[in-house]
Structures are given as structure tokens and as C-alpha cells.
C-alpha positions in Angstrom: 105.0 126.5 208.3 104.7 124.4 211.1 106.9 121.5 210.4 110.4 119.6 211.4 113.4 118.4 208.8 114.4 114.6 208.1 117.6 115.6 210.9 114.9 116.5 213.7 115.4 120.3 213.3 112.8 122.7 214.5 111.5 125.0 213.0 113.2 128.0 215.4 116.5 125.7 214.8 115.4 125.8 210.8 114.7 129.6 210.8 117.7 130.2 212.0 119.3 127.8 209.7 118.4 130.2 207.2 119.1 133.1 208.6 122.5 131.6 208.8 122.5 130.5 205.4 121.1 133.8 203.9 123.6 136.0 205.6 126.0 134.6 203.1 124.6 137.1 200.2 126.3 140.0 199.3 123.9 141.9 196.2 121.2 140.3 195.3 120.5 137.9 191.9 118.4 139.0 189.5 115.3 136.9 189.4 115.2 136.8 185.8 119.2 135.2 185.8 119.2 131.8 185.1 120.4 128.5 187.0 123.4 128.4 183.9 124.0 131.8 184.1 124.4 131.8 187.8 126.8 128.1 187.7 128.9 130.7 185.2 128.9 133.0 187.9 130.0 131.2 190.8 132.4 128.3 189.7 135.1 130.7 189.3 138.2 129.2 191.5 135.4 128.2 193.7 135.8 124.6 195.3 133.5 122.0 196.3 133.0 118.6 197.9 130.5 115.8 197.4 130.8 112.6 200.3 129.1 109.5 199.0 128.3 107.9 202.1 127.5 104.2 202.3 125.8 103.8 205.8 126.0 100.2 207.1 129.5 99.7 206.8 130.5 98.4 203.2 132.1 95.5 202.6 135.5 97.0 200.8 137.4 93.9 200.2 134.4 92.9 197.6 134.8 96.3 196.0 138.0 97.8 195.8 140.6 95.7 197.6 139.9 91.8 196.1 141.4 89.4 197.6 141.1 86.2 194.6 141.8 82.8 195.3 141.8 83.0 199.5 139.5 82.0 201.8 138.5 85.4 202.7 138.2 86.6 199.0 134.6 86.2 198.4 133.3 84.8 194.5 134.2 88.2 192.9 136.6 88.9 190.6 138.6 91.9 189.9 139.0 93.7 186.9 141.4 95.7 184.9 140.3 99.8 184.5 141.4 102.9 183.2 143.9 104.0 186.3 146.7 101.7 187.7 144.4 99.4 189.9 141.5 96.8 189.5 138.5 96.4 191.6 135.4 94.1 191.6 133.6 92.9 188.3 130.7 94.4 189.1 131.7 97.8 189.0 132.1 98.1 185.5 131.1 102.0 184.8 133.5 103.0 187.5 136.4 101.4 185.9 136.2 103.2 182.9 136.5 106.4 185.0 139.1 105.0 187.8 141.9 107.6 186.2 140.0 109.6 188.2 139.6 108.3 191.1 142.2 106.8 194.3 141.7 104.7 196.6 143.4 104.4 199.9 143.7 100.8 200.9 145.2 101.6 204.2 142.4 102.7 206.4 142.5 101.2 209.9 140.2 103.0 212.1 139.3 102.8 216.1 135.6 102.8 216.1 133.5 99.3 214.7 129.9 100.6 216.0 127.5 102.3 213.9 126.6 105.5 215.7 130.5 105.9 216.8 132.0 104.9 213.6 129.6 107.0 211.9 130.7 110.3 214.1 134.2 109.4 214.1 134.6 109.6 210.2 132.4 112.5 209.3 134.5 114.6 212.3 137.2 113.2 212.5 137.1 113.1 216.5 136.0 110.3 218.6 132.4 110.7 220.2 132.5 112.8 223.6 129.9 113.9 226.2 131.7 117.5 226.8 132.0 118.6 223.1 129.9 118.2 219.7 132.3 118.4 216.7 131.7 119.7 213.7 131.2 117.2 210.6 132.7 117.4 207.2 130.1 119.5 205.7 129.9 122.2 208.3 133.4 122.5 208.3 133.8 122.8 204.8 130.8 125.3 204.6 132.0 127.9 207.1 135.7 127.9 205.6 134.6 128.0 201.6 131.4 129.5 201.9 133.4 133.2 202.2 134.7 132.4 198.1 131.1 132.7 197.1 129.2 136.1 198.5 126.1 135.5 196.1 125.5 131.7 196.9 121.8 132.5 198.6 120.6 128.6 199.3 122.7 127.0 202.4 125.9 126.0 201.8 125.6 122.5 203.0 123.0 120.1 201.7 122.3 116.7 202.9 120.2 114.0 200.6 118.9 111.0 201.1 119.6 111.2 204.6 120.3 113.0 207.9 124.1 113.6 208.1 126.0 114.7 211.3 125.6 118.4 212.7 127.5 121.5 213.0 128.5 120.9 216.5 130.2 123.9 217.8 130.5 126.2 214.9 126.1 126.3 215.1 123.0 125.8 213.6 124.0 128.0 210.6 126.2 125.2 209.0 123.8 123.0 209.9 122.8 120.3 206.6 119.9 121.4 205.0 117.9 118.1 204.4 116.0 117.1 201.5 115.6 113.9 199.8 116.0 112.9 196.3 114.0 114.9 194.5 115.1 117.9 196.3 112.0 118.5 198.7 111.9 118.8 202.7 109.6 117.2 204.2 106.3 119.1 205.2 108.1 122.0 203.3 106.2 123.0 200.5 109.4 124.7 197.6 106.4 124.8 194.8 104.4 127.5 196.2 103.7 130.3 193.9 105.5 133.7 194.2 102.2 135.4 195.3 101.0 132.6 197.6 104.5 132.7 199.5 104.4 136.6 199.3 101.0 136.3 201.0 102.1 134.2 203.9 105.3 135.9 204.3 103.3 139.2 204.7 100.6 137.7 206.7 103.9 136.8 209.1 105.0 140.0 208.9 101.7 141.8 210.5 101.8 139.5 213.4 105.4 140.5 213.9 104.8 144.0 213.3 102.3 143.7 215.9 105.1 142.3 218.4 107.5 144.8 217.6 105.3 147.9 218.7 104.2 146.4 221.5 108.6 146.9 222.4 109.0 142.9 223.2 112.5 143.6 222.2 115.5 142.9 220.0 114.1 139.0 219.3 111.2 140.1 217.4 113.2 142.6 215.0 115.7 139.9 214.5 113.0 137.3 213.8 111.4 139.6 211.4 114.8 139.8 209.3 115.4 136.3 209.5 111.6 136.0 207.9 112.6 138.4 205.4 116.2 136.5 204.7 113.6 133.3 204.4 111.6 134.8 201.8 114.5 136.0 199.9 116.4 132.5 200.1 112.4 131.0 199.3 112.3 133.1 195.4 115.6 132.9 195.3 116.6 131.8 191.3 119.4 129.6 192.8 116.5 127.4 194.3 115.6 125.7 191.0 119.0 123.7 191.5 116.7 121.7 193.7 114.0 120.6 190.9 116.5 117.7 189.6 113.4 116.1 188.1 113.6 118.8 185.8 116.8 117.2 184.3 117.3 116.0 180.4 115.4 112.4 180.8 118.2 110.7 179.5 120.3 112.3 182.0 118.4 111.0 184.7 118.9 107.7 183.1 122.7 107.4 183.2 122.6 108.3 186.7 119.6 106.0 187.6 116.0 106.3 188.3 116.2 105.6 191.9 117.1 108.1 194.9 120.8 107.4 194.9 121.1 108.2 191.4 118.6 111.5 191.8 120.7 112.0 194.7 124.0 112.3 192.5 122.8 114.3 189.9 121.0 117.1 192.6 124.3 117.0 193.5 126.0 117.8 190.4 123.7 120.3 190.3 123.9 121.8 193.4 127.4 122.4 193.2 127.2 123.6 189.9 125.7 126.7 191.3 128.2 127.1 194.1 126.9 124.9 197.1 130.3 124.0 198.8 129.3 120.9 201.0 126.6 118.2 199.4 126.4 114.9 201.0 124.4 111.9 199.4 123.7 108.8 201.5 123.5 105.4 199.9 122.5 103.0 202.8 122.1 98.7 203.1 125.7 98.2 203.4 125.0 96.2 207.0 125.3 92.7 205.5 125.8 90.4 208.0 123.9 87.5 205.6 124.1 86.8 202.0 126.3 89.4 201.4 127.0 88.4 198.0 123.4 88.1 196.1 122.8 91.5 197.6 126.0 93.2 196.3 125.6 92.1 193.1 121.6 92.2 192.7 121.4 95.6 194.4 124.3 97.7 195.9 126.8 97.7 193.2 124.5 97.9 190.1 122.7 101.4 192.2 126.6 102.5 193.2 127.9 101.7 189.7 125.3 103.5 187.3 125.1 107.2 190.1 128.5 107.5 190.6 130.4 106.9 187.3 127.9 109.0 185.7 128.8 111.9 187.9 132.4 111.6 187.6 131.8 111.8 183.8 129.5 114.8 184.5 131.8 116.5 186.4 134.7 115.7 184.0 132.4 116.9 181.2 131.7 120.1 182.9 135.0 121.0 183.5 134.2 120.8 187.0 136.0 117.8 188.6 139.3 119.9 189.2 137.1 122.0 191.8 135.0 119.0 193.5 135.8 116.7 195.6 134.4 113.5 195.6 135.0 111.2 198.9 133.5 107.6 199.4 133.3 106.1 202.1 131.0 104.5 205.2 131.7 104.2 209.0 133.8 101.5 208.5 134.5 98.1 206.3 133.6 94.5 206.8 135.4 91.4 208.3 137.5 89.6 205.4 136.1 86.8 207.2 133.1 85.1 205.5 130.5 84.1 208.7 128.0 81.0 209.1 125.4 83.3 207.1 127.1 84.4 204.0 128.0 87.6 205.5 130.4 89.7 206.6 130.8 91.7 210.3 131.9 94.9 211.1 135.4 95.6 210.4 137.9 98.6 211.6 140.9 97.8 211.3 141.6 97.2 207.8 139.2 98.6 204.7 139.0 101.0 201.6 138.1 104.6 201.2 138.0 106.2 197.5 138.8 110.3 196.6 138.9 112.1 193.5 138.4 115.5 191.9 140.4 119.0 193.3 143.8 118.5 194.1 143.5 114.3 194.3 145.9 112.6 191.7 143.8 109.4 190.7 144.1 106.1 189.2 146.3 104.8 191.9 145.7 102.8 194.9 147.8 104.6 198.4 148.6 101.3 200.6 147.8 97.8 200.8 146.5 94.7 202.8 148.3 91.0 203.7 147.7 88.9 201.7 143.7 87.6 203.2 143.0 91.2 203.9 142.9 91.1 207.8 145.8 93.9 208.6 147.1 97.2 207.1 150.7 96.2 205.9 153.3 99.8 206.4 151.7 103.3 206.4 147.8 103.2 207.8 145.1 106.0 208.1 142.5 107.1 210.5 139.5 108.9 209.3 141.2 112.3 210.7 144.0 111.8 207.8 141.6 111.6 204.8 140.2 114.3 206.6 142.9 116.9 206.1 143.9 115.2 203.1 140.6 116.4 201.7 140.9 120.1 203.1 144.2 119.8 201.8 142.6 119.0 198.1 140.1 122.1 198.9 142.1 124.9 199.5 141.9 124.5 203.3 144.3 125.5 205.6 145.2 122.9 208.2 146.6 125.4 210.6 142.8 126.8 211.3 142.0 126.1 214.9 138.5 126.8 215.9 137.3 127.0 219.8 134.3 124.9 221.3 131.8 125.6 223.3 133.6 124.8 226.4 136.3 127.9 224.9 138.7 124.6 224.0 141.0 124.9 220.7 140.3 122.1 218.5 142.5 122.1 215.7 140.7 121.6 211.8 140.6 117.4 210.9 141.8 116.8 214.8 145.0 117.5 213.9 145.1 114.9 211.0 148.7 114.1 208.7 148.0 114.3 205.0 148.0 111.5 202.9 150.8 112.3 200.6 150.5 109.8 198.0 147.0 111.2 197.3 148.7 114.4 195.5 151.3 112.3 194.2 151.0 110.7 190.7 154.6 108.3 191.8 153.1 105.2 193.4 154.4 104.4 196.7 
């Protein structure tokens, strides 16, 4: 069991994370229960969130806030949707479910560097040398896990790429990183129960030897971690990670690619009660040849998977309890550069949300004629995060204490975007 996760989490930290996740278990579920039965038991009055993370900085002016007929607009045309908004012609399937999604067209953020923008959009805080702030996933998992004492698997799962970490909340709330097939690198989750039990028994023998030698409380605590890890690895809920067992037609509907499988896996995970799942789709740093890249690669992949996810959650009566967030670290310049690309741009761009307590089918805020600035009220990362927390029923009065004993407001004290909760258009 000498392994390292995709986010670079050491075996020691992984075991600590497993211990924290296993500590959420109240009474163990019978091994004979099915995944569907577990889902039915867990889904009552339990909110979850799925973050669709677009790494690289997506060109939202070409997706959600088109400017046809202008020098900055590009060649894509807007199309009507099931909501009261128009979006790119290359997102026809998402257009059919836009009555369940809303666009915040007035995002204006301060970080146009990839690493800083990624951190800021994941935490609501700008990077600091003194404090590591917890990510969306860690905060949501921390706040919602008490709703589901039966959950035996990690409460924060990151699919297809590492997320930001748990910061001062601690390793128990770190992302459990898997690929789109539900596999942790160098960790065999397909061991038979007998083989797994044999390995754990061997480790227990070693642990018992240390305990008998009076090596202190650490050895006893480590033995408890091993038992909790065994409980987790043999949990019936781990079946949720076996995305390849899903009906072939469903897999095709999401798309036979990493992002499609990731979105399908996200649905399976929230179905068994995981509070927060992040699915990554990279490839948005389009400084050159942006339009064929979007038309032929990024947008078809996004369109198929995201629309299937919304449809699936709706059909299973889960969308009202599942918040969807679509965003990257920033947008891209309205100006088209000399390489037919767009560069980094944080001043005026869009994010998309849906599900939970959010209303759908509308656009909040607007940019000017050529997309170079927000007109009227602008919103920042902390405002979007505050709105997600409200939609999930998480109190915005919550204050954490950082590792240097500073009080830290949840969502950095951001203001709720009220129009996302009102059917009246702004």
C-alpha cells in the first residue's frame, strides 16, 4: 500500500483522510444492500453540489454571452433556449435544458493568472502566504456531512484532476481524487474481499506488535485507521465508483470520453450521498485557433455531458437537491488576438449555476456591447460562493477559525446574488 494520489497526497495523509471520512459513519450498512437502496436511504433532505471545473479559462463570450456583429464577437451565432436566454449555437443540447440553468453574465474578478485565479475561484479568497483557505468542496463537505451519518465513502471527490485543498479545515476534508473510471492511481479498489482482508490482517499483525511494545497512543490510533480503511474499502457504497457498470446507453448519452464519464460518475456519487463532487474539463487556455478548437473539441464534449447530467438529475428528482456550478478561473479577452485566439480576462465574464434553490432560465447582469466591461452590478468569486452556500442551505453566518487563530467568514463574507433566487428578471 505504498502509493501516492494524483494530488500528491502522501500515504500518511491518505490514511488520515480515510479516517476522517470513515468517522462520518454512524451505523454500518449491511453488505447485502444495493447501491440503489443506499441512494434511497440517503437522498432524503440532503443537498449536494457538482462543480464542473473548466481549467484554463473558458471563453464565455463564445458560450454564454455572445456579441454577434461586433469586432469582438467571433463567428459563433446565438440560439434560443428553453429559458429566457440565448447561448452559443454549438451548445444545442444544453439549450434544451437552459430552463433549469441560469447565467451570471456579470462576473468581474481580480485574478487573471491561472494559479491565482484557480485558487480565488475555488476558495473566495486571494492567495495568502500565511493562510491556506479551504476550497468549495471542503467547505461544503464539512458543512453538509452531518446530514448523512450513513455515508461511508469520502465526502469530497475530485474527478479527472486535482482540486484545491482543505486548507485549515484539515486533511479529513481533502479531495479524494480519482480518474473518470473511478480509480485512484496505484490503489486497487477491485481486490476481492478475501484478498483485501488478508492484506489488512497482515498489517494488523504488525500494528499489534507495535502496540504490545508500548509504542504509545500513535500505534493504537493507526490501528483504528486501518480498520476504518477496511470498512471503507469494503463498503457497498464504493460501487458508486464503478461507472463502467452503468447501462451502455446511458454511458453513450454522456459521451465516451473522460468528461462524459466524469459527469456520469458525479451523478452516481451524489446519488449515494456524497456532498461535493468536482469534475474537471481542461483545454480552455486558447491563445490561438480558438474557434475550431471550441467548435470541434471543447463544446461538443461539454454540450453532451452537461446536458445529460441535468436531464438525469431532473428525471431522478435530484436536481432540486443538487446544485450545479460551471466555471473556470476567468474568461477570455473580447479582443481576438493576432493568432486568432483570446487571452486571459477577468474583468467581465460568465459563470453558470442551476439546481438546488436556484431559479433557471435567466441571465443575471450584463456586459456592454462589445463585452469589455460589466454594466451595473458586478459579482466576484465570494458572491458566487455565498450564493451556492445559500442554495445548499448552508448558513452564511458561519465563521471558521484558521490555523493562526484568525476568524474566517464562510465564502469570505460574499453577498448573495439575489436575482438567482427570484423568477423576476433583473
